[in-house]
N, C-alpha and C positions, 0 to 999 in steps of 0.2 A: 178253025180258029176256036181256040177256048176262048171263054168270057174274060178271062185276065188277059189275054192277048188283044182281044178286042179293047178292051181297059186302057192297057199300054200302048196302043197304036192311037187312041183319041189324045191321050195325054201327052205323046211324042210329037203328035202333028200340030199340038197347041203349044208346048212348051220347048220342044226339040228334046235331046238325048243327053244334054248336060246334067251334069250332079245335081244343079239347082232345080233340076225337074223330078227328082227324088221322090221330096216329100208331095208334091201334087200327085205323082202316082200313085204311093203307098195311100194317101188319102183317098183316092178315088177307088181302089180295091176295097178300103175298108168302109168305105159308104155303100159299096154294091154288095159285098159278101159278109159285114158286120166283123170280119177278120182276115189276116194273113195268113194261109197257110205256109207251110216248108216251100210247097212247089211255086207259090206266088213269090216268095221272097227270091227263089231260084229264077223265076222268069225275069223279075225285075234286075237281079243283078247281071243277067245275061244281056237285057235290053239296054242298060246302062254302062255296060262293062266294067262293071265293079266287084268285088268279091261278094260272096254271100255273107261271110262275116261281117262287111260294112253295112251291107244292108240289114241285116238282122241286128245290127248294133244300133242303128238308127231307129227301125221299128221298136225295139224293145226300150229304147230312152224315153220314147213319148207316150205318155199315159192313154192317149186317144188312140193310138194304134195297137189295137189287140192282136197278138198271135195266138190266140186260142178261140175256138167256137164261140160266141156269145148269143144271148136271147135274142128274140125280134126287137124287145125293147131294152136297151141297156141304161140304166139306172146309174148316174154317178153322182154322190154325194159330196159336196165340197167338205175337205177336211183341215183347212186352215183354220189359224187360232180364232178369227173373226167369228168364223161358223160355230167354230167349238163354243166359244162363249154365248153363243145366241143359242145352243140348242141342238147342234148337228148329231149328239149322242143318243136322244130323245127321238130324232126323225129316223136315224138307222135303226133303232130299236122297236120303232113301229113298223118299218119298213120289213125288217126281218121276220117279225111275227105276223104281219099280213101276207107275205109270201112264203114263209118256211124254208128260208134260206138265210145263210150267214152271207157276210161281204164275201166278196170273190166268186159267189157260186152262181149257178142258173137253174130256175125251176126245172123241173122234170119235163114238162111240156115246150119246154125251149122258148117261153115267151119272155122271162124276163132274166136278166143279170143284173145284179147289185154288187157296186164297185164304190170306192172313194177315189175323189181326184183331189190335185192340189189347186190352188185360186183358180177360180173360174170368172174372175174380175167383177165379182158383184159382193165384195165384202161388206158394202153399205146395206145390202139388203138380203144378210143372211138369217138364218140358214138357208142354202141355196141346192137343189138339186137339177140334175140336167135329166131328161128322159129322151134320148137319141140327141136330137138337136133342140129340144124345146127347153126353155129356161122356165124354173119355178122359184120365185123368191119369196122370202121373208114366210117360211114354212111354219107350221107347227104339225104336230103328230097326225091329228085329225086332217089337216089339208094335204099332207101326205099320203096318206091312206085315200083319200077320196080321189086324189089325182090316179094313184095305182088301179083304183077301182074303175076310172074311167077308159084305161087302156087295156083292162080285162074285158071290157065290152066289145072292142076293136075286133 
């Protein structure tokens, strides 16, 4: 049994094989692998008796369901107007300079990916970034750099 098959078995045991279990399945795979490969999408489609196009469409619609390999640490900077007005461009510039990558790229060592995302629900505390599931509000460029440096030590 492949890792994805084991994940799907666990999800379907908990949620069943109805279409309503599609998101938990996709989220579980991304949590384990950091992205959904074409093979994963096919396996999910077969498990839920859906077309691969439907599964791919769902996966590509949602920002947090990556369909390309990402780094160990996925950094997402909020790109809403609230975070923009609070200085998100300066945060992105500091991260790009520190990591030597642009938004949408992954470092050569596959440790970090830098992305933007729509609202994370922290508009009152912007600018905000996520590193995997960890939320970092009220950022300054210096704070963002220090946070990334702490992950470089891991």
